[in-house]
N, C-alpha and C positions, 0 to 999 in steps of 0.2 A: 804621691800625696793622696791621702784618702779623701773621698768626696764628703763634703759637709752638708748638713741639713740646713735649709733656709730657716732664719729666725722667724720670719712671717711668710706664710704662703696662702694666697687667696686664689680661689678657683671659681669662676663663673658666678660671682657674687651679684645678687640682684636685691634691690630694695624698692618697693612700690608703696606709696601712701594712698589712701582713699580720702579725697577731699570733696565734700558736697556730692557724693555718689559718683564721682569720676576718679579714675586712677591717674596718679602722677608718678612716673618712674624717676626716682632720684639716682639710682645706680643701675646700669644695664650691662650685665655680664662682665664685670671687672675681674681680671686675673692679673696677679703680679706675684713676684717672689723677691723678698728682701733678705739679704745675708747679714749675719752678725757683723757689726762695725761698719756697715754700709750707711752712707748718709743719703737720706731721701727727703725731698720736699714735695708737698702736695699743694699744687697751685691750680687755679682755674677761676672762672668768673663766678660771681655771686649766684647761688642757687644750683650749682652743678653737682653737689653731693659730697663736698669735702668734709664738712662737719658730720654728716650722716655716716660717712665711712669711718671716721674716727670714733663715733659713738658705737658703731658695730664692733670695731676692734676692742674697745674698752668694755664691751658687754652691757652697755646701757640701752642698746636698741637691737632688736632681733633683725636679722636679714630675712628677706622674703624667700630667697633661694641661694644656693651656693655653699661653699665650704671655706672655712677659715682655720688655719693651723698655726699655732704658736709653738715654736721649737718641736714641731712634729705632732703636738697634741691637738686634737680637734677641739675647737672652742665652741661652746654652746651658750646661748642667751639664757640667763637665769633671772626670773622675775625678781626685782629688788623688793626687799621687805624693810619697812620702817615701823618701828614700834612707837606709837603715839601715847603721850601721857605726860605727867609731871615728872621732872627730874629734880632731885634734891642733892645738895652738897653738904652733908653733915660735917665735914671737916671745916666748914666756914661758919658754923653756927655760933651765935653769941649766947652766952648763958642767960636764961630768963626770957628769951625772945622766941616768938613763934617762927615757924619755918617759912611763913609767907614771903618774907623779904628775900629769900634765897631760892624761890621756886621759879622755874621757867617752864613754860608750856611749849611743847614741840607740836606744831600743826602744819600739815602739808595738804 
């Protein structure tokens, strides 16, 4: 039987936050390998880095150090982009009315 590549492979993952000029280490040298169809639970007390780890896997948060591979491909954090401005829905326009009632402003 040929060897299979892990679905998710994490090697020496670190995440450190700076809060009020002091460093807080959320994840310290985490390494793990998860195969396809494997069931995994991430458990631990509040503040131990579970959500931070999931944010890093999802690409929403950069790791401080380490490597994360998904199906063998190296994952890198990409700074998210959000285009701000008015959105209009012309397919919902009523004849003779201004667009103001259909405008929503996206602000973050």
